DRENLO-271043 format. One line per field, with one value per atom (N, C-alpha, C): residue number from 1; residue in three letters; atom name; x, z, y. Coordinates in nm, 4 decimals. Example, Ala and Ser with C-alpha at 12.3 -4.5 7.8 and 13.67 -1.06 7.14 Angstrom:
romi	c(1/1/1/2/2/2)
paro	c(ala/ala/ala/ser/ser/ser)
kenu	c(N/CA/C/N/CA/C)
px	c(1.3190/1.2300/1.3200/1.2850/1.3670/1.2900)
pz	c(0.7800/0.7800/0.7800/0.7080/0.7140/0.7870)
py	c(-0.5690/-0.4500/-0.3300/-0.2250/-0.1060/0.0030)
END
This chain:
romi	c(1/1/1/2/2/2/3/3/3/4/4/4/5/5/5/6/6/6/7/7/7/8/8/8/9/9/9/10/10/10/11/11/11/12/12/12/13/13/13/14/14/14/15/15/15/16/16/16/17/17/17/18/18/18/19/19/19/20/20/20/21/21/21/22/22/22/23/23/23/24/24/24/25/25/25/26/26/26/27/27/27/28/28/28/29/29/29/30/30/30/31/31/31/32/32/32/33/33/33/34/34/34/35/35/35/36/36/36/37/37/37/38/38/38/39/39/39/40/40/40/41/41/41/42/42/42/43/43/43/44/44/44/45/45/45/46/46/46/47/47/47/48/48/48/49/49/49/50/50/50/51/51/51/52/52/52/53/53/53/54/54/54/55/55/55/56/56/56/57/57/57/58/58/58/59/59/59/60/60/60/61/61/61/62/62/62/63/63/63/64/64/64/65/65/65/66/66/66/67/67/67/68/68/68/69/69/69/70/70/70/71/71/71/72/72/72/73/73/73/74/74/74/75/75/75/76/76/76/77/77/77/78/78/78/79/79/79/80/80/80/81/81/81/82/82/82/83/83/83/84/84/84/85/85/85/86/86/86/87/87/87/88/88/88/89/89/89)
paro	c(met/met/met/ala/ala/ala/lys/lys/lys/leu/leu/leu/leu/leu/leu/phe/phe/phe/ser/ser/ser/glu/glu/glu/gln/gln/gln/phe/phe/phe/leu/leu/leu/gly/gly/gly/asp/asp/asp/ala/ala/ala/ala/ala/ala/thr/thr/thr/ile/ile/ile/ser/ser/ser/ser/ser/ser/pro/pro/pro/arg/arg/arg/val/val/val/ser/ser/ser/glu/glu/glu/arg/arg/arg/leu/leu/leu/his/his/his/arg/arg/arg/ile/ile/ile/leu/leu/leu/arg/arg/arg/met/met/met/leu/leu/leu/glu/glu/glu/arg/arg/arg/phe/phe/phe/pro/pro/pro/glu/glu/glu/ser/ser/ser/gly/gly/gly/ser/ser/ser/ala/ala/ala/ser/ser/ser/val/val/val/pro/pro/pro/pro/pro/pro/ser/ser/ser/ile/ile/ile/ala/ala/ala/arg/arg/arg/gln/gln/gln/phe/phe/phe/gly/gly/gly/pro/pro/pro/asn/asn/asn/ile/ile/ile/arg/arg/arg/lys/lys/lys/cys/cys/cys/ala/ala/ala/met/met/met/asn/asn/asn/pro/pro/pro/phe/phe/phe/asp/asp/asp/leu/leu/leu/val/val/val/tyr/tyr/tyr/arg/arg/arg/tyr/tyr/tyr/asp/asp/asp/pro/pro/pro/glu/glu/glu/asn/asn/asn/asp/asp/asp/thr/thr/thr/val/val/val/phe/phe/phe/leu/leu/leu/glu/glu/glu/gly/gly/gly/ile/ile/ile/val/val/val/asn/asn/asn/gln/gln/gln/lys/lys/lys/met/met/met/ala/ala/ala/tyr/tyr/tyr)
kenu	c(N/CA/C/N/CA/C/N/CA/C/N/CA/C/N/CA/C/N/CA/C/N/CA/C/N/CA/C/N/CA/C/N/CA/C/N/CA/C/N/CA/C/N/CA/C/N/CA/C/N/CA/C/N/CA/C/N/CA/C/N/CA/C/N/CA/C/N/CA/C/N/CA/C/N/CA/C/N/CA/C/N/CA/C/N/CA/C/N/CA/C/N/CA/C/N/CA/C/N/CA/C/N/CA/C/N/CA/C/N/CA/C/N/CA/C/N/CA/C/N/CA/C/N/CA/C/N/CA/C/N/CA/C/N/CA/C/N/CA/C/N/CA/C/N/CA/C/N/CA/C/N/CA/C/N/CA/C/N/CA/C/N/CA/C/N/CA/C/N/CA/C/N/CA/C/N/CA/C/N/CA/C/N/CA/C/N/CA/C/N/CA/C/N/CA/C/N/CA/C/N/CA/C/N/CA/C/N/CA/C/N/CA/C/N/CA/C/N/CA/C/N/CA/C/N/CA/C/N/CA/C/N/CA/C/N/CA/C/N/CA/C/N/CA/C/N/CA/C/N/CA/C/N/CA/C/N/CA/C/N/CA/C/N/CA/C/N/CA/C/N/CA/C/N/CA/C/N/CA/C/N/CA/C/N/CA/C/N/CA/C/N/CA/C/N/CA/C/N/CA/C/N/CA/C/N/CA/C/N/CA/C)
px	c(0.0833/0.0000/0.0874/0.0402/0.1137/0.1054/0.2104/0.2149/0.1478/0.0662/0.0003/0.0700/0.1073/0.1650/0.0747/0.0386/-0.0572/0.0122/-0.0143/0.0403/-0.0425/0.0152/-0.0573/-0.1831/-0.1705/-0.2863/-0.3966/-0.3599/-0.4605/-0.5313/-0.4556/-0.5159/-0.6095/-0.5676/-0.6536/-0.7801/-0.7651/-0.8813/-0.9773/-0.9236/-1.0073/-1.0808/-1.0191/-1.0814/-1.2047/-1.2162/-1.3313/-1.4525/-1.4370/-1.5488/-1.6436/-1.7671/-1.8643/-1.9705/-1.9783/-2.0791/-2.0323/-2.1106/-2.0734/-2.0614/-2.1448/-2.1416/-2.0115/-1.9686/-1.8436/-1.7249/-1.7332/-1.6265/-1.6091/-1.7189/-1.7121/-1.6519/-1.6901/-1.6305/-1.4801/-1.4376/-1.2949/-1.2232/-1.2774/-1.2136/-1.2102/-1.3156/-1.3153/-1.2079/-1.1926/-1.0912/-0.9516/-0.9292/-0.7978/-0.7646/-0.8619/-0.8389/-0.8106/-0.8824/-0.8599/-0.7188/-0.6744/-0.5418/-0.4299/-0.4531/-0.3528/-0.3332/-0.4406/-0.4339/-0.4062/-0.4634/-0.4538/-0.4140/-0.2895/-0.2482/-0.2538/-0.2601/-0.2676/-0.4109/-0.5073/-0.6459/-0.7069/-0.6494/-0.7002/-0.6684/-0.7348/-0.7177/-0.5994/-0.5204/-0.4112/-0.4614/-0.5861/-0.6472/-0.7068/-0.6308/-0.6737/-0.6933/-0.7813/-0.7980/-0.6669/-0.6440/-0.5196/-0.4946/-0.6002/-0.5804/-0.5218/-0.5603/-0.5046/-0.3595/-0.3301/-0.1916/-0.1020/-0.1515/-0.0709/-0.0473/-0.1493/-0.1380/-0.0493/-0.0593/0.0084/0.1275/0.1468/0.2641/0.2425/0.3523/0.3432/0.3147/0.2729/0.2486/0.1408/0.0464/-0.0612/-0.1775/-0.2507/-0.3668/-0.4826/-0.6045/-0.7204/-0.8183/-0.8931/-1.0048/-1.1265/-1.2350/-1.3578/-1.4265/-1.4637/-1.5471/-1.6451/-1.7370/-1.8295/-1.8759/-1.8675/-1.8375/-1.6895/-1.6028/-1.4596/-1.3774/-1.2525/-1.1516/-1.0407/-1.0054/-0.8895/-0.7688/-0.6674/-0.5515/-0.4295/-0.3581/-0.2427/-0.1409/-0.0258/0.0744/0.1244/0.1689/0.2149/0.3589/0.4394/0.5798/0.5901/0.5932/0.5949/0.7242/0.8353/0.9620/0.9558/0.8913/0.8807/0.7431/0.6557/0.5183/0.4534/0.4583/0.4075/0.3109/0.1975/0.0972/0.1111/0.1339/0.1439/0.0109/-0.0667/-0.1969/-0.1750/-0.2074/-0.1734/-0.2847/-0.4093/-0.5178/-0.6525/-0.7547/-0.8923/-0.9437/-0.9897/-1.0294/-1.1776/-1.2487/-1.3874/-1.3934/-1.4702/-1.4776/-1.5265/-1.6115/-1.6619/-1.5541/-1.4495/-1.3432/-1.2313/-1.2300/-1.1240/-1.1648/-1.0711/-1.0979/-0.9780)
pz	c(0.0000/0.0000/0.0000/-0.0716/-0.0796/0.0536/0.0809/0.1994/0.1646/0.2546/0.2340/0.3167/0.2523/0.3217/0.2983/0.4048/0.4002/0.4128/0.3182/0.3274/0.4280/0.4749/0.5648/0.4952/0.3671/0.2937/0.2897/0.2614/0.2554/0.3901/0.4976/0.6309/0.6624/0.6246/0.6456/0.5621/0.4359/0.3477/0.4020/0.4450/0.4954/0.6225/0.7037/0.8286/0.8032/0.6837/0.6539/0.6052/0.5819/0.5330/0.6494/0.6343/0.7425/0.7103/0.5861/0.5449/0.5771/0.6542/0.6814/0.5537/0.4559/0.3295/0.2539/0.2468/0.1785/0.2574/0.3891/0.4739/0.4531/0.4419/0.4171/0.2801/0.1793/0.0466/0.0516/0.1263/0.1419/0.1984/0.3022/0.3625/0.2666/0.1879/0.0884/-0.0168/-0.0608/-0.1619/-0.1053/0.0196/0.0811/0.0885/0.1252/0.1291/-0.0112/-0.1114/-0.2492/-0.2949/-0.2630/-0.3058/-0.2414/-0.1214/-0.0594/-0.1441/-0.1975/-0.2753/-0.4236/-0.4775/-0.6214/-0.6419/-0.6144/-0.6144/-0.7505/-0.8579/-0.9897/-1.0429/-0.9556/-1.0013/-1.0289/-0.9766/-1.0044/-1.1466/-1.1899/-1.3263/-1.3350/-1.4407/-1.4678/-1.5501/-1.5918/-1.6676/-1.5687/-1.5412/-1.4426/-1.5103/-1.4564/-1.5109/-1.5019/-1.5962/-1.5940/-1.4625/-1.3974/-1.2710/-1.1635/-1.1617/-1.0641/-1.0988/-1.2270/-1.2694/-1.2333/-1.2523/-1.2170/-1.0665/-0.9893/-0.8437/-0.7833/-0.8333/-0.7683/-0.8456/-0.9696/-1.0449/-1.1288/-1.1871/-1.2780/-1.2046/-1.2815/-1.2320/-1.1250/-1.1334/-1.0347/-1.0859/-0.9938/-1.0265/-0.9403/-0.9771/-0.8967/-0.8881/-0.7802/-0.7617/-0.7291/-0.7994/-0.7753/-0.6499/-0.5655/-0.4485/-0.4377/-0.5323/-0.5516/-0.4195/-0.4068/-0.5063/-0.5097/-0.4632/-0.4568/-0.5415/-0.5662/-0.6222/-0.5204/-0.4882/-0.4047/-0.4975/-0.4643/-0.5514/-0.4867/-0.5660/-0.5122/-0.6209/-0.5783/-0.6732/-0.6187/-0.7097/-0.6720/-0.7148/-0.6224/-0.6495/-0.6520/-0.7730/-0.7804/-0.7270/-0.7373/-0.6866/-0.5372/-0.4640/-0.3188/-0.2748/-0.3716/-0.3448/-0.2408/-0.2710/-0.1796/-0.2511/-0.1870/-0.2352/-0.1520/-0.2190/-0.1528/-0.1721/-0.0669/-0.0733/-0.0609/-0.1689/-0.1794/-0.1355/-0.1665/-0.1296/-0.1764/-0.1405/-0.1829/-0.2449/-0.3696/-0.4462/-0.4810/-0.4639/-0.5046/-0.6574/-0.7096/-0.8544/-0.9280/-0.8662/-0.9314/-0.9448/-0.8633/-0.8672/-0.9635/-1.0071/-1.0981/-1.2416/-1.3182/-1.4587/-1.5430)
py	c(-0.1183/0.0000/0.1241/0.2240/0.3499/0.4242/0.4974/0.5823/0.7149/0.7680/0.8958/1.0030/1.1137/1.2288/1.3486/1.4190/1.5279/1.6627/1.7534/1.8885/1.9689/2.0785/2.1680/2.2202/2.2551/2.3052/2.2001/2.0749/1.9691/1.9555/1.9539/1.9391/2.0558/2.1771/2.2932/2.2858/2.2450/2.2305/2.1245/2.0123/1.9031/1.9446/2.0284/2.0730/2.1601/2.2179/2.3035/2.2248/2.0955/2.0130/1.9860/2.0313/2.0136/1.9093/1.8687/1.7717/1.6297/1.5544/1.4149/1.3317/1.3604/1.2847/1.3109/1.4366/1.4702/1.4161/1.4239/1.3705/1.2203/1.1476/1.0026/0.9755/1.0560/1.0404/1.0623/1.1623/1.1902/1.0681/1.0079/0.8907/0.7711/0.7537/0.6452/0.6672/0.7919/0.8217/0.8005/0.8387/0.8177/0.6688/0.5878/0.4420/0.3885/0.4409/0.3976/0.4355/0.5571/0.6019/0.5207/0.4704/0.3822/0.2571/0.2043/0.0801/0.1042/0.2100/0.2383/0.3847/0.4182/0.5588/0.6275/0.5531/0.6158/0.6211/0.5980/0.5918/0.7290/0.8342/0.9685/1.0108/1.1154/1.1651/1.2611/1.2459/1.3400/1.4580/1.4531/1.5618/1.6615/1.7676/1.8669/2.0022/2.0847/2.2194/2.2984/2.3887/2.4668/2.5403/2.5881/2.6601/2.5690/2.4426/2.3476/2.3178/2.2997/2.2741/2.3920/2.5152/2.6332/2.6411/2.6125/2.6242/2.5167/2.3927/2.2813/2.2262/2.2690/2.2277/2.1035/2.0525/1.9378/1.8062/1.7084/1.5716/1.5654/1.6569/1.6591/1.5741/1.5156/1.4330/1.4791/1.4381/1.4749/1.3590/1.3594/1.2675/1.3530/1.3300/1.4046/1.3544/1.4484/1.4198/1.5363/1.5389/1.6514/1.7114/1.8419/1.9448/1.9855/1.8980/1.9286/1.8314/1.8698/1.7807/1.7669/1.6443/1.6168/1.6180/1.6967/1.7160/1.6502/1.5682/1.4965/1.4686/1.4259/1.3762/1.2420/1.1581/1.0240/1.0048/0.9564/0.9222/0.7697/0.7087/0.5627/0.5008/0.5731/0.5183/0.4915/0.5817/0.5670/0.5196/0.4916/0.4491/0.5406/0.6716/0.7724/0.8656/0.8906/0.9844/1.1115/1.2235/1.3535/1.4252/1.4375/1.5027/1.6528/1.7257/1.8670/1.9607/1.9289/2.0193/1.9680/2.0445/2.0163/2.1462/2.1374/2.2545/2.2455/2.3554/2.3604/2.3517/2.2584/2.2372/2.3619/2.4407/2.5616/2.6687/2.6610/2.7598/2.7210/2.5951/2.5475/2.5785/2.6297/2.6633/2.6321)
END
């Protein structure tokens, strides 16, 4: 299983989630990324690519996108942030 590393931004973003349904989706996605770290989409809006840099991936957890990058050499998922889908362009 891949190791998950959480950025300060990701932890702050996750702390703002107040919906139990969205929170449960977040936990399901984290468990999925441990097992299948390349399962997220590499097709990200330009604003996300500019903010987080190259090799970024996303997983949809409506109304947000969980943003991460994966290092296959170290089998590590770097969780970068959670972005409101309406704000990404």
